[in-house]
C-alpha positions as CSV (number, residue, x, y, z in Angstrom):
1,M,0.1,0.1,0.1
2,K,1.4,3.4,-0.9
3,D,2.0,5.9,1.8
4,A,-0.7,8.3,0.4
5,E,-3.3,5.5,0.9
6,W,-1.9,4.5,4.4
7,V,-5.1,5.2,6.5
8,H,-4.4,5.1,10.3
9,L,-8.1,5.7,11.5
10,E,-11.5,6.4,10.2
11,T,-14.4,8.0,12.0
12,K,-17.9,8.9,10.9
13,R,-16.8,12.0,9.0
14,L,-13.0,11.8,9.0
15,R,-10.2,9.8,7.7
16,L,-6.9,10.2,9.4
17,R,-4.0,9.2,6.9
18,R,-0.2,9.4,6.9
19,F,1.4,12.5,5.6
20,T,3.8,12.2,2.6
21,S,6.3,14.5,0.9
22,A,3.4,15.6,-1.4
23,D,1.8,17.4,1.4
24,V,3.9,20.4,1.6
25,D,1.2,23.0,0.2
26,L,-1.4,21.6,2.5
27,I,0.6,22.4,5.5
28,V,1.8,25.6,4.2
29,D,-1.8,26.8,3.6
30,L,-2.9,25.6,6.9
31,D,-0.2,27.5,8.7
32,S,-0.6,30.6,6.7
33,D,-3.8,31.5,8.7
34,P,-2.8,33.8,11.7
35,E,-5.8,32.6,13.6
36,V,-4.9,28.9,13.1
37,T,-1.4,29.5,14.6
38,R,-2.2,32.3,17.0
39,Y,-2.0,29.8,20.1
40,T,0.7,27.7,18.7
41,N,3.4,30.6,17.7
42,G,1.7,33.9,18.2
43,G,0.2,33.9,14.6
44,R,3.2,33.6,12.6
45,P,3.1,31.9,9.4
46,T,5.4,28.7,8.7
47,T,7.4,29.4,5.7
48,R,7.5,26.8,2.9
49,E,11.2,26.3,3.5
50,D,10.6,25.4,7.1
51,V,7.7,23.1,6.2
52,E,10.0,21.3,3.4
53,C,13.2,21.1,5.5
54,V,12.2,20.9,9.2
55,H,8.5,20.3,9.9
56,L,7.5,17.7,7.3
57,P,10.7,15.6,7.6
58,R,10.1,15.4,11.4
59,V,6.7,14.2,10.8
60,L,7.7,11.7,8.2
61,A,10.4,10.3,10.5
62,F,7.7,9.3,13.1
63,Y,6.6,6.5,10.7
64,N,9.9,4.8,10.8
65,E,9.3,4.3,14.6
66,G,5.9,2.3,14.1
67,E,2.4,2.6,12.9
68,N,0.7,3.9,16.1
69,L,2.4,7.2,17.0
70,G,3.0,10.3,14.8
71,Y,1.1,13.1,12.9
72,W,-1.9,12.2,10.8
73,A,-3.5,14.2,8.0
74,A,-7.2,14.9,8.6
75,V,-9.4,14.4,5.4
76,E,-13.1,15.1,5.5
77,K,-15.3,12.5,4.2
78,P,-16.7,12.3,1.5
79,S,-15.3,15.7,0.2
80,S,-11.7,14.4,0.6
81,R,-10.7,17.8,1.6
82,F,-7.7,18.3,3.9
83,I,-8.8,20.1,7.1
84,G,-5.8,19.8,9.2
85,W,-4.0,17.2,11.3
86,F,-3.8,15.4,14.7
87,H,-0.9,14.1,16.5
88,F,-0.4,11.3,19.0
89,R,3.1,11.2,20.2
90,P,5.4,11.0,23.3
91,H,5.2,14.3,25.1
92,P,8.3,16.4,24.5
93,S,8.9,16.9,28.3
94,D,8.0,13.3,29.3
95,P,8.3,10.6,26.6
96,W,6.3,8.1,29.0
97,E,3.4,10.2,28.5
98,I,1.5,10.2,25.2
99,E,0.4,13.6,24.0
100,L,-2.7,14.2,21.9
101,G,-2.8,17.3,19.7
102,Y,-4.7,18.9,16.8
103,R,-4.6,21.9,14.3
104,L,-7.5,22.4,12.0
105,K,-8.3,24.9,9.3
106,R,-10.6,27.7,10.4
107,E,-13.3,26.4,8.0
108,A,-13.5,23.2,10.0
109,W,-14.1,24.9,13.5
110,G,-17.1,24.5,15.2
111,K,-18.0,21.2,13.5
112,G,-17.0,18.8,16.3
113,Y,-14.1,17.5,14.1
114,A,-11.4,18.0,16.9
115,T,-13.4,16.0,19.4
116,E,-14.3,13.4,16.9
117,G,-10.8,12.8,15.9
118,S,-9.4,12.9,19.4
119,L,-11.9,10.4,20.7
120,A,-10.9,8.0,18.1
121,L,-7.2,8.5,19.1
122,L,-8.1,8.2,22.7
123,E,-9.9,4.9,22.0
124,R,-7.4,3.4,20.0
125,G,-4.7,4.4,22.5
126,F,-6.4,2.9,25.5
127,R,-8.1,0.0,23.9
128,E,-5.5,-1.3,21.5
129,L,-2.3,0.2,22.6
130,G,-2.5,-0.1,26.4
131,I,-1.5,3.4,27.0
132,A,-1.8,4.3,30.6
133,K,-2.2,8.1,30.3
134,I,-2.7,10.5,27.6
135,V,-2.2,14.3,28.0
136,A,-2.7,17.5,26.0
137,D,-1.4,21.1,26.3
138,A,-2.8,24.5,25.3
139,L,-2.5,28.1,26.2
140,L,-5.1,29.0,28.9
141,A,-6.7,31.6,26.6
142,N,-7.3,29.0,23.8
143,R,-10.8,28.0,25.0
144,R,-11.6,26.4,21.9
145,S,-8.8,23.7,22.5
146,T,-9.4,23.4,26.2
147,R,-13.2,22.9,25.7
148,V,-12.3,19.8,23.4
149,M,-10.1,18.5,26.2
150,E,-12.9,18.8,28.7
151,K,-15.4,17.1,26.3
152,L,-13.0,14.3,26.1
153,G,-13.2,13.8,29.9
154,M,-9.8,15.1,30.4
155,S,-9.1,17.2,33.5
156,L,-6.7,20.0,34.5
157,E,-3.4,18.5,35.8
158,S,-0.9,21.4,35.9
159,E,-0.3,24.9,34.7
160,F,2.9,26.3,33.1
161,V,4.2,29.5,31.3
162,C,5.6,29.6,27.9
163,G,8.7,31.7,27.2
164,P,8.5,35.0,25.5
165,D,10.5,33.8,22.5
166,E,7.7,31.3,21.7
167,F,5.1,34.0,21.6
168,P,6.6,37.4,20.7
169,G,4.2,40.2,21.7
170,F,2.3,38.0,24.3
171,G,2.3,39.3,27.8
172,F,2.7,37.0,30.9
173,E,-0.9,36.1,31.3
174,E,-1.2,35.3,27.6
175,R,1.8,32.9,27.7
176,R,0.0,31.0,30.5
177,G,-0.5,27.2,29.6
178,V,-2.5,24.3,30.9
179,K,-1.9,20.5,30.7
180,Y,-4.9,18.2,30.7
181,A,-4.8,14.5,31.3
182,I,-6.9,11.4,31.4
183,T,-5.8,8.1,32.6
184,R,-7.0,4.6,31.0
185,E,-9.0,3.9,34.3
186,E,-10.7,7.2,34.2
187,W,-11.5,6.7,30.4
188,E,-12.8,3.3,31.0
189,Q,-15.1,4.6,34.0
190,R,-16.3,7.4,31.8
191,T,-17.1,5.1,28.9
192,R,-19.0,2.8,31.3
193,D,-21.0,5.9,32.6
194,L,-21.8,7.0,29.2
195,E,-23.1,3.5,28.2
196,L,-25.3,3.6,31.2
197,Q,-27.0,6.9,30.0
198,V,-27.8,5.5,26.7
């Protein structure tokens, strides 16, 4: 199967597939919207050179480590439009924890896609991979993202402050971040509770 056809997960409305070297333009377009990158780097666009030489090679390198962790291009079904990506990777500060992340185009906001894709990754991580704990980070001001974490059943674990170099022009309060987490036991209990409500 060609990499372009390698589908990691499917949900009711989304297909999560591997990125390929042909996806440069998709990533450049995603990162060119300052609202999309506002809470990841202060709204700066990612240059095509950085996508080609830094970001995409790092993404593709994950696939050499196995099939279950990495970055996944999110494609809307049945339009086949690229709407962003999800990642499921070792947390940069603690590789024993698995970090969930997502970045979606503005046109895909407000449709529940972030929650839908994230739930599928949580289920795969806990049911099939035996992961003990999954975490997610966001700036406190990024309520769109933290609301998704709360919908997933994650709870606030800790707070931190990003450096001024990461977010030029952001004040101290704007650089405050939060880390959310959910354990396999908490997810299993939440799943049982939801089943009882049906």
